[in-house]
VODREN-259010 format. One line per 2 residues: number of its first residue (from 1); their letters; for each residue x, y, z of N, C-alpha, C, O. Coordinates in steps of 0.2 Angstrom, whole numbers, always signed. Layout:
REM residues N
NUM> a> X,Y,Z,X,Y,Z,X,Y,Z,X,Y,Z  ...
END
This chain:
REM residues 279
1> mi> +4,-6,+0,+0,+0,+0,+4,+6,+0,+3,+11,-4  +10,+6,+4,+14,+12,+5,+18,+13,-2,+19,+19,-4
3> gf> +20,+8,-4,+24,+8,-11,+20,+11,-16,+22,+15,-20  +14,+8,-17,+9,+11,-22,+8,+18,-21,+8,+22,-26
5> ai> +7,+21,-15,+5,+28,-14,+11,+32,-16,+11,+37,-19  +17,+30,-14,+24,+33,-16,+24,+34,-23,+26,+39,-26
7> ga> +23,+28,-27,+24,+28,-34,+19,+32,-37,+21,+36,-42  +13,+32,-35,+7,+36,-38,+9,+44,-37,+8,+48,-42
9> tl> +11,+45,-31,+13,+52,-30,+19,+55,-34,+18,+60,-37  +24,+51,-35,+29,+52,-40,+27,+53,-47,+29,+58,-50
11> lv> +22,+49,-49,+20,+50,-56,+16,+56,-57,+16,+59,-62  +12,+58,-52,+8,+64,-52,+12,+70,-52,+11,+75,-56
13> gi> +18,+70,-48,+22,+75,-48,+26,+76,-54,+27,+82,-56  +28,+71,-57,+31,+71,-64,+26,+74,-69,+28,+79,-73
15> al> +20,+72,-69,+15,+75,-74,+14,+82,-73,+14,+86,-78  +14,+84,-66,+13,+91,-65,+19,+95,-67,+18,+101,-70
17> ll> +25,+93,-66,+31,+96,-68,+31,+98,-76,+33,+103,-78  +29,+92,-79,+29,+93,-87,+24,+98,-89,+25,+102,-94
19> ll> +18,+98,-86,+12,+103,-87,+14,+110,-86,+12,+114,-89  +17,+111,-80,+18,+118,-77,+25,+121,-80,+26,+127,-79
21> lp> +29,+117,-83,+35,+119,-85,+35,+125,-90,+38,+130,-89  +30,+125,-95,+29,+130,-99,+28,+137,-96,+29,+142,-98
23> fr> +24,+136,-90,+22,+142,-87,+27,+146,-83,+27,+152,-81  +33,+142,-81,+38,+144,-78,+43,+148,-82,+47,+153,-80
25> rr> +43,+147,-89,+47,+150,-94,+44,+157,-95,+38,+158,-97  +48,+162,-95,+46,+169,-97,+46,+170,-104,+51,+170,-107
27> pa> +40,+171,-108,+40,+172,-115,+43,+179,-116,+43,+183,-112  +45,+180,-122,+47,+187,-124,+41,+192,-123,+36,+190,-125
29> st> +43,+198,-121,+38,+203,-119,+35,+206,-126,+37,+211,-128  +30,+202,-128,+26,+205,-134,+23,+212,-132,+22,+216,-137
31> ef> +21,+212,-126,+18,+219,-124,+22,+225,-125,+21,+230,-127  +29,+223,-122,+34,+229,-122,+35,+230,-130,+36,+236,-131
33> sr> +36,+225,-134,+37,+227,-141,+32,+231,-144,+33,+235,-149  +26,+229,-142,+20,+233,-145,+20,+240,-143,+19,+245,-147
35> rq> +22,+241,-137,+22,+248,-135,+28,+252,-139,+27,+258,-141  +33,+249,-140,+39,+252,-143,+36,+254,-151,+38,+259,-153
37> ln> +33,+249,-154,+31,+250,-160,+26,+256,-161,+26,+260,-165  +21,+256,-156,+16,+261,-156,+20,+268,-155,+18,+273,-158
39> aa> +25,+268,-150,+28,+274,-149,+32,+277,-155,+32,+283,-156  +35,+272,-159,+38,+274,-165,+33,+277,-170,+35,+282,-173
41> iy> +27,+274,-170,+22,+276,-175,+20,+283,-173,+20,+288,-178  +19,+284,-167,+17,+291,-165,+22,+296,-166,+21,+302,-167
43> rd> +29,+294,-165,+34,+299,-166,+34,+301,-173,+35,+307,-175  +33,+296,-177,+34,+298,-185,+28,+302,-186,+29,+307,-190
45> ef> +22,+301,-184,+16,+305,-185,+17,+312,-183,+16,+317,-186  +20,+313,-176,+22,+320,-174,+27,+323,-178,+26,+329,-180
47> ae> +32,+319,-180,+37,+322,-185,+34,+325,-191,+36,+330,-194  +29,+321,-194,+26,+322,-200,+22,+329,-200,+22,+333,-204
49> le> +19,+329,-194,+15,+336,-193,+20,+342,-192,+18,+347,-195  +25,+341,-189,+30,+346,-189,+33,+348,-196,+33,+354,-197
51> rd> +34,+343,-200,+36,+345,-207,+31,+349,-211,+32,+353,-214  +25,+346,-210,+19,+349,-214,+18,+356,-211,+17,+361,-216
53> ra> +19,+358,-205,+18,+365,-203,+24,+369,-205,+23,+375,-207  +30,+366,-205,+36,+370,-207,+36,+371,-215,+38,+377,-217
55> eg> +33,+367,-218,+32,+368,-226,+26,+372,-227,+25,+374,-233  +22,+373,-223,+16,+378,-224,+10,+374,-226,+5,+377,-228
57> al> +11,+367,-226,+5,+363,-228,-1,+363,-223,-6,+362,-224  +1,+365,-216,-4,+365,-211,-3,+372,-208,+2,+375,-207
59> tq> -9,+375,-206,-9,+381,-202,-8,+379,-195,-8,+374,-193  -6,+384,-191,-5,+383,-184,-11,+380,-181,-10,+376,-176
61> ad> -17,+382,-183,-23,+380,-179,-24,+373,-181,-26,+369,-177  -23,+371,-188,-24,+364,-190,-18,+359,-186,-20,+354,-184
63> fe> -12,+362,-186,-7,+358,-183,-9,+357,-175,-8,+351,-173  -11,+362,-172,-13,+361,-165,-18,+356,-164,-18,+352,-159
65> qa> -23,+356,-169,-29,+352,-168,-27,+344,-170,-29,+340,-166  -22,+343,-175,-20,+337,-176,-15,+334,-171,-16,+328,-169
67> qa> -11,+339,-168,-7,+337,-162,-11,+334,-156,-9,+329,-153  -16,+338,-155,-21,+336,-149,-24,+329,-150,-25,+325,-146
69> el> -26,+328,-157,-29,+322,-158,-24,+316,-157,-26,+311,-155  -18,+317,-160,-13,+312,-159,-11,+310,-152,-10,+305,-150
71> qr> -11,+316,-148,-10,+315,-140,-16,+311,-137,-14,+307,-133  -22,+312,-139,-28,+309,-136,-27,+301,-138,-28,+297,-134
73> rl> -26,+300,-144,-25,+293,-146,-19,+289,-143,-20,+283,-141  -14,+293,-142,-8,+290,-138,-10,+288,-131,-8,+283,-129
75> le> -14,+293,-128,-16,+291,-121,-21,+285,-121,-20,+281,-116  -25,+285,-126,-30,+279,-125,-26,+273,-127,-28,+268,-123
77> ds> -22,+272,-131,-18,+266,-133,-14,+264,-126,-14,+258,-125  -11,+269,-123,-7,+267,-117,-11,+265,-112,-9,+260,-108
79> td> -17,+267,-111,-22,+265,-106,-24,+258,-107,-25,+254,-103  -26,+257,-114,-29,+250,-116,-23,+245,-114,-25,+239,-112
81> ne> -17,+246,-116,-11,+242,-115,-10,+240,-108,-9,+234,-106  -11,+245,-104,-10,+243,-97,-15,+239,-94,-14,+235,-90
83> ea> -22,+240,-96,-27,+236,-93,-26,+229,-96,-28,+224,-92  -24,+228,-102,-24,+221,-105,-18,+218,-101,-19,+212,-100
85> at> -13,+221,-100,-7,+218,-96,-9,+216,-89,-7,+211,-87  -13,+220,-86,-16,+219,-79,-20,+213,-79,-20,+209,-74
87> aa> -25,+213,-84,-29,+207,-84,-26,+201,-86,-28,+195,-84  -21,+201,-90,-17,+195,-92,-13,+192,-86,-12,+185,-86
89> ap> -11,+196,-82,-6,+193,-77,-9,+188,-72,-7,+183,-71  -15,+190,-69,-19,+185,-65,-20,+178,-68,-20,+173,-65
91> as> -22,+179,-75,-24,+173,-79,-18,+168,-79,-19,+162,-79  -12,+171,-80,-6,+167,-81,-5,+163,-75,-2,+158,-75
93> rt> -6,+166,-69,-5,+162,-63,-11,+157,-61,-10,+152,-57  -17,+159,-63,-23,+155,-62,-22,+148,-65,-24,+143,-62
95> ip> -20,+148,-71,-20,+141,-74,-15,+136,-71,-17,+130,-70  -9,+138,-69,-5,+133,-65,-8,+131,-59,-7,+125,-57
97> vv> -11,+135,-55,-14,+134,-49,-20,+129,-50,-20,+124,-46  -24,+130,-55,-30,+125,-56,-27,+119,-58,-30,+113,-56
99> la> -22,+118,-62,-19,+112,-64,-16,+108,-58,-17,+102,-58  -12,+112,-54,-9,+109,-48,-14,+106,-44,-13,+101,-40
101> la> -20,+108,-43,-26,+106,-39,-30,+100,-43,-32,+95,-40  -31,+102,-49,-36,+97,-52,-33,+91,-54,-36,+86,-54
103> lp> -27,+91,-56,-24,+84,-58,-23,+79,-53,-26,+73,-54  -21,+80,-47,-21,+75,-42,-28,+73,-40,-29,+67,-39
105> lg> -32,+78,-39,-39,+77,-37,-43,+72,-42,-46,+68,-41  -42,+74,-49,-45,+71,-54,-42,+63,-54,-46,+59,-56
107> aa> -36,+63,-54,-33,+56,-54,-35,+52,-48,-37,+46,-49  -36,+54,-42,-38,+51,-36,-46,+49,-38,-48,+43,-36
109> ll> -50,+53,-40,-57,+52,-41,-58,+47,-47,-62,+42,-46  -54,+47,-52,-54,+42,-57,-52,+35,-55,-55,+30,-56
111> yl> -47,+35,-50,-45,+28,-48,-51,+25,-43,-52,+19,-43  -54,+30,-39,-59,+27,-35,-65,+25,-39,-68,+20,-36
113> il> -66,+28,-45,-72,+26,-49,-70,+20,-53,-74,+15,-53  -65,+20,-56,-63,+14,-61,-58,+9,-58,-58,+4,-61
115> gn> -54,+11,-53,-49,+7,-51,-51,+1,-46,-58,+1,-45  -47,-2,-43,-48,-7,-38,-44,-6,-32,-39,-9,-31
117> pa> -46,-1,-27,-43,+0,-21,-41,-6,-17,-35,-6,-14  -45,-11,-17,-44,-17,-13,-38,-21,-16,-35,-25,-12
119> gi> -37,-20,-22,-31,-24,-26,-25,-21,-23,-20,-25,-25  -24,-16,-20,-18,-13,-18,-15,-18,-12,-9,-19,-12
121> np> -20,-20,-8,-18,-24,-2,-16,-31,-5,-19,-34,-9  -10,-34,-2,-8,-40,-4,-13,-46,-2,-17,-45,+3
123> pp> -14,-51,-6,-19,-56,-5,-17,-60,+2,-12,-61,+3  -22,-62,+6,-21,-65,+12,-18,-72,+10,-19,-75,+5
125> pp> -13,-74,+14,-10,-81,+13,-15,-86,+13,-20,-86,+17  -14,-91,+8,-19,-97,+8,-19,-101,+14,-14,-102,+18
127> qq> -25,-103,+16,-26,-106,+22,-23,-113,+22,-24,-117,+17  -19,-115,+27,-16,-121,+27,-19,-126,+32,-20,-124,+37
129> ft> -21,-132,+29,-25,-137,+33,-20,-142,+35,-16,-145,+31  -20,-144,+41,-16,-150,+44,-20,-156,+43,-26,-156,+41
131> ad> -16,-162,+44,-20,-168,+43,-25,-169,+48,-30,-172,+47  -24,-166,+54,-29,-166,+59,-35,-162,+57,-41,-164,+58
133> di> -34,-156,+54,-40,-152,+52,-44,-156,+46,-50,-156,+47  -41,-159,+42,-44,-163,+37,-48,-169,+40,-54,-170,+38
135> er> -45,-172,+44,-48,-178,+48,-54,-176,+51,-60,-179,+51  -54,-170,+55,-60,-167,+58,-65,-165,+54,-71,-166,+55
137> mv> -64,-162,+48,-69,-160,+43,-72,-167,+40,-78,-167,+39  -68,-172,+38,-71,-178,+35,-76,-181,+41,-81,-184,+39
139> tg> -73,-181,+47,-77,-185,+52,-84,-181,+53,-89,-184,+54  -84,-174,+53,-90,-170,+53,-94,-171,+48,-100,-172,+49
141> la> -92,-172,+41,-96,-173,+36,-99,-180,+36,-105,-181,+35  -95,-185,+38,-98,-192,+39,-104,-192,+44,-109,-195,+43
143> ak> -103,-188,+50,-108,-188,+55,-114,-185,+52,-120,-187,+54  -113,-179,+48,-119,-176,+45,-123,-180,+41,-129,-180,+40
145> le> -119,-184,+36,-122,-188,+31,-126,-194,+34,-131,-197,+31  -124,-196,+40,-128,-202,+44,-135,-200,+45,-140,-204,+45
147> ke> -136,-193,+45,-143,-191,+46,-146,-189,+40,-152,-187,+39  -143,-189,+34,-145,-187,+28,-144,-193,+22,-139,-192,+18
149> pe> -147,-198,+23,-145,-204,+19,-146,-203,+11,-144,-206,+7  -151,-198,+10,-153,-196,+3,-148,-191,+0,-149,-189,-6
151> nh> -143,-189,+4,-139,-184,+1,-133,-187,-3,-128,-188,-1  -135,-189,-9,-130,-193,-13,-124,-189,-15,-118,-192,-16
153> qg> -125,-183,-16,-119,-178,-18,-114,-178,-12,-108,-179,-13  -117,-178,-6,-113,-178,+0,-109,-184,+1,-103,-184,+3
155> wa> -112,-190,+0,-109,-196,+0,-104,-197,-5,-98,-200,-3  -105,-195,-11,-99,-195,-16,-93,-191,-14,-88,-193,-15
157> ml> -95,-185,-11,-89,-181,-9,-85,-185,-3,-79,-185,-3  -89,-188,+1,-86,-191,+7,-82,-197,+4,-76,-199,+7
159> ar> -84,-201,-1,-81,-207,-4,-74,-204,-7,-69,-208,-5  -74,-199,-10,-68,-196,-13,-63,-194,-8,-57,-195,-8
161> sy> -66,-191,-2,-61,-189,+3,-58,-195,+6,-52,-195,+8  -62,-200,+8,-59,-206,+11,-54,-209,+6,-49,-212,+8
163> ka> -55,-209,-1,-50,-212,-5,-44,-208,-5,-38,-211,-5  -44,-202,-5,-38,-197,-5,-34,-199,+2,-28,-198,+2
165> mg> -38,-201,+7,-35,-202,+13,-32,-209,+14,-29,-211,+19  -33,-213,+9,-31,-220,+8,-36,-225,+12,-34,-230,+14
167> rm> -42,-223,+14,-46,-227,+18,-51,-230,+13,-57,-228,+13  -49,-235,+9,-52,-238,+4,-59,-241,+6,-64,-240,+2
169> de> -59,-245,+11,-65,-248,+13,-71,-244,+15,-76,-245,+13  -69,-238,+18,-74,-233,+20,-76,-230,+14,-82,-228,+13
171> av> -72,-228,+9,-73,-225,+3,-78,-229,-1,-83,-227,-4  -77,-236,-2,-82,-241,-5,-89,-240,-2,-94,-240,-5
173> ra> -89,-240,+5,-96,-240,+8,-99,-233,+7,-105,-233,+6  -95,-228,+6,-98,-221,+5,-101,-221,-2,-106,-218,-4
175> ye> -97,-224,-7,-100,-225,-14,-106,-229,-14,-111,-227,-18  -107,-234,-10,-113,-238,-10,-119,-233,-8,-125,-235,-11
177> ha> -118,-229,-4,-123,-224,-2,-125,-219,-7,-131,-217,-8  -120,-218,-12,-122,-213,-17,-123,-217,-24,-123,-213,-29
179> tp> -126,-223,-24,-127,-227,-30,-131,-223,-35,-129,-223,-41  -137,-220,-33,-141,-217,-38,-137,-212,-42,-138,-211,-48
181> lv> -133,-208,-39,-129,-203,-42,-123,-206,-46,-122,-204,-52  -120,-211,-43,-115,-214,-47,-117,-217,-53,-113,-217,-58
183> ns> -122,-220,-53,-125,-224,-59,-126,-219,-65,-126,-222,-71  -126,-213,-64,-127,-208,-70,-121,-204,-72,-121,-200,-76
185> sp> -115,-206,-68,-109,-202,-69,-104,-206,-71,-101,-210,-67  -101,-205,-77,-95,-209,-79,-89,-208,-75,-85,-213,-73
187> dl> -88,-202,-73,-82,-201,-68,-83,-204,-62,-78,-207,-59  -89,-204,-59,-90,-207,-52,-90,-215,-53,-87,-218,-49
189> li> -92,-218,-58,-92,-225,-59,-85,-227,-60,-83,-232,-57  -81,-224,-64,-74,-226,-64,-70,-225,-58,-66,-229,-56
191> dy> -71,-219,-54,-68,-218,-48,-70,-224,-43,-66,-226,-39  -77,-226,-43,-79,-231,-39,-76,-238,-40,-73,-241,-36
193> ad> -75,-239,-47,-72,-245,-49,-64,-245,-47,-62,-250,-45  -61,-240,-48,-54,-239,-46,-53,-240,-38,-49,-243,-36
195> tl> -58,-237,-34,-58,-238,-27,-59,-245,-25,-55,-248,-21  -64,-248,-28,-65,-255,-27,-60,-260,-28,-58,-264,-24
197> aa> -56,-259,-34,-50,-263,-36,-45,-262,-31,-41,-266,-29  -44,-255,-29,-38,-254,-24,-40,-256,-17,-35,-257,-13
199> sg> -46,-258,-15,-48,-260,-9,-46,-267,-7,-46,-270,-2  -43,-271,-13,-41,-277,-12,-44,-282,-16,-42,-288,-17
201> gg> -50,-280,-20,-53,-285,-24,-50,-286,-31,-52,-291,-34  -46,-281,-33,-43,-282,-40,-48,-281,-45,-54,-278,-44
203> fn> -47,-283,-51,-52,-282,-57,-56,-288,-56,-56,-292,-61  -61,-288,-51,-66,-293,-51,-72,-292,-56,-72,-287,-59
205> dk> -77,-296,-55,-82,-295,-60,-86,-288,-59,-88,-285,-63  -87,-286,-52,-90,-280,-51,-86,-274,-54,-89,-269,-56
207> vr> -80,-274,-53,-76,-269,-55,-76,-268,-63,-77,-263,-66  -76,-274,-66,-76,-274,-74,-83,-271,-76,-84,-268,-81
209> al> -88,-273,-72,-95,-271,-74,-96,-263,-73,-99,-260,-77  -93,-261,-68,-93,-253,-67,-89,-250,-73,-92,-245,-75
211> ie> -84,-253,-75,-80,-250,-80,-84,-250,-87,-84,-245,-90  -87,-255,-88,-91,-256,-94,-97,-251,-94,-98,-248,-99
213> qa> -100,-250,-88,-106,-246,-87,-103,-239,-89,-107,-235,-92  -97,-237,-86,-95,-230,-87,-93,-229,-95,-95,-223,-97
215> lq> -90,-234,-98,-89,-233,-105,-95,-233,-110,-95,-231,-115  -100,-236,-107,-106,-236,-111,-109,-228,-111,-112,-226,-116
217> ld> -108,-225,-105,-110,-218,-105,-106,-213,-109,-108,-208,-112  -99,-215,-108,-94,-211,-112,-89,-215,-115,-84,-217,-111
219> pa> -89,-217,-121,-85,-222,-124,-77,-219,-124,-73,-223,-125  -77,-213,-124,-70,-210,-124,-67,-208,-118,-63,-203,-117
221> hp> -70,-211,-112,-67,-209,-106,-60,-211,-105,-59,-217,-105  -55,-206,-104,-48,-208,-104,-47,-214,-98,-44,-219,-100
223> qg> -49,-212,-92,-47,-217,-87,-51,-223,-87,-48,-229,-86  -57,-223,-90,-61,-229,-92,-57,-234,-97,-56,-240,-96
225> lw> -54,-231,-102,-50,-234,-107,-44,-237,-104,-42,-243,-105  -41,-233,-100,-35,-236,-96,-36,-242,-92,-33,-247,-92
227> lr> -42,-241,-88,-43,-247,-83,-46,-253,-87,-44,-258,-85  -50,-252,-92,-52,-258,-95,-46,-261,-99,-46,-268,-99
229> gt> -42,-257,-102,-36,-260,-105,-31,-264,-100,-29,-269,-101  -31,-261,-94,-27,-264,-88,-30,-270,-86,-26,-275,-85
231> aa> -37,-270,-86,-40,-276,-83,-39,-282,-89,-38,-288,-87  -39,-280,-95,-38,-285,-100,-31,-288,-100,-30,-294,-101
233> yd> -26,-283,-99,-19,-285,-98,-18,-290,-92,-14,-295,-93  -22,-289,-87,-21,-293,-81,-23,-300,-82,-20,-304,-79
235> vk> -28,-301,-87,-30,-308,-88,-27,-310,-95,-29,-315,-98  -22,-307,-97,-18,-309,-103,-22,-308,-110,-20,-312,-115
237> ry> -27,-304,-110,-31,-302,-116,-27,-296,-119,-30,-291,-119  -21,-298,-122,-17,-292,-124,-20,-289,-130,-19,-283,-131
239> dk> -24,-292,-134,-27,-289,-140,-32,-284,-138,-32,-278,-140  -36,-285,-132,-41,-280,-130,-37,-275,-126,-39,-269,-127
241> ai> -32,-276,-123,-28,-271,-119,-25,-266,-125,-25,-260,-124  -22,-269,-130,-19,-265,-135,-25,-260,-138,-23,-254,-140
243> ad> -31,-263,-140,-36,-259,-143,-38,-253,-139,-39,-248,-141  -39,-254,-132,-41,-249,-128,-35,-244,-127,-37,-238,-127
245> we> -29,-246,-126,-24,-241,-125,-22,-237,-131,-20,-232,-131  -23,-240,-137,-22,-237,-143,-28,-231,-144,-26,-226,-147
247> al> -34,-233,-142,-39,-228,-142,-38,-222,-137,-39,-216,-139  -35,-224,-131,-33,-219,-127,-27,-215,-129,-27,-209,-128
249> lk> -22,-218,-133,-17,-214,-135,-19,-208,-140,-16,-203,-140  -24,-210,-144,-27,-204,-148,-29,-198,-145,-30,-193,-148
251> ll> -31,-199,-138,-34,-194,-134,-28,-190,-131,-30,-184,-128  -22,-192,-131,-17,-189,-127,-13,-185,-132,-12,-186,-138
253> pp> -10,-179,-129,-5,-175,-133,+1,-180,-135,+4,-183,-131  +3,-180,-142,+8,-184,-144,+14,-184,-141,+18,-189,-140
255> es> +17,-178,-138,+23,-178,-135,+23,-178,-128,+28,-177,-125  +17,-179,-125,+17,-179,-118,+20,-185,-114,+21,-190,-118
257> ed> +21,-185,-108,+24,-190,-104,+20,-196,-104,+22,-202,-104  +13,-195,-103,+8,-200,-103,+8,-204,-109,+8,-210,-109
259> aa> +9,-201,-115,+9,-204,-121,+15,-208,-122,+14,-214,-125  +20,-206,-119,+27,-210,-120,+26,-217,-116,+28,-222,-118
261> vl> +23,-216,-110,+22,-222,-105,+17,-227,-108,+18,-233,-108  +12,-224,-111,+7,-228,-114,+10,-232,-120,+8,-238,-122
263> ka> +14,-228,-124,+17,-232,-130,+21,-238,-128,+22,-243,-131  +25,-237,-122,+29,-242,-120,+25,-248,-117,+27,-254,-118
265> ni> +19,-246,-114,+15,-252,-112,+12,-256,-118,+11,-262,-118  +10,-252,-123,+7,-255,-129,+13,-260,-133,+11,-265,-135
267> ae> +19,-257,-133,+24,-261,-136,+26,-267,-132,+27,-273,-134  +25,-267,-125,+26,-273,-121,+20,-278,-122,+22,-284,-122
269> ar> +14,-275,-122,+8,-280,-124,+9,-283,-130,+7,-289,-131  +12,-280,-135,+13,-283,-142,+18,-288,-142,+17,-294,-145
271> el> +23,-287,-138,+28,-292,-137,+26,-298,-133,+27,-304,-136  +22,-297,-128,+19,-303,-125,+14,-307,-129,+14,-313,-129
273> qa> +10,-303,-133,+6,-306,-137,+9,-310,-143,+7,-316,-144  +15,-308,-145,+19,-312,-150,+21,-318,-147,+21,-323,-150
275> ka> +24,-318,-141,+27,-323,-137,+21,-329,-136,+22,-335,-137  +15,-326,-134,+10,-331,-133,+8,-334,-139,+6,-340,-139
277> ag> +8,-331,-145,+6,-334,-151,+11,-339,-154,+9,-344,-157  +18,-337,-152,+23,-342,-154,+22,-349,-150,+24,-354,-153
279> k> +20,-348,-144,+20,-354,-140,+14,-358,-143,+12,-364,-140
END
């Protein structure tokens, strides 16, 4: 916050300096030059009147009348120039003052309207949960769901939590409570099958049925193809394993690490298939 305020103040100060610099420079005195020009013109006109009188072109009465008229005009021009100079002086000082006040206030107002003052403050550090905190939350969720047997979404969440904690048997039981929701979701079906296989049953008939059910809902489910290929490989059905893994390979980025591992598995399955055919 302090760093932002200092930086913003410096930027406003630089902008003000650039804007007010022209007002600090004294321009050439155009007013003084104009006075000199007018004085020279009037001197020439007075001199011309003197010549006309000396040459007899003007009578003394006409000379005095013309001289009085020139003096009157000279006095009026001098008065007008002084008033213009007096009026211009305050204006030249007013503009810098207005800019010096308006620029910072305008910038602050625009920031309050268009900016994000809360974004100046650093974000709070992410909350860190300990293993005890997670255990306490999962236990609380389980106790809550015992009173809500129809909360299938909650049971599925609890099942995934148990699986992440390595408590596979409890995860399987939680998935059984969420059966209506699981049956309509390829992701949950595959996760349930993976959990059931990891709980010690391996790729038994129920696990295979769950995988097939998921792939019927989504034939291109990546984890489903992987598990079905692995289940086929487990019983030495290399042709089926190769078919599923090649279908999965098409879904992966060609240069990815997963694609490289899968290619190695397919190559191994082909080699075992060839050996089995040779025998």
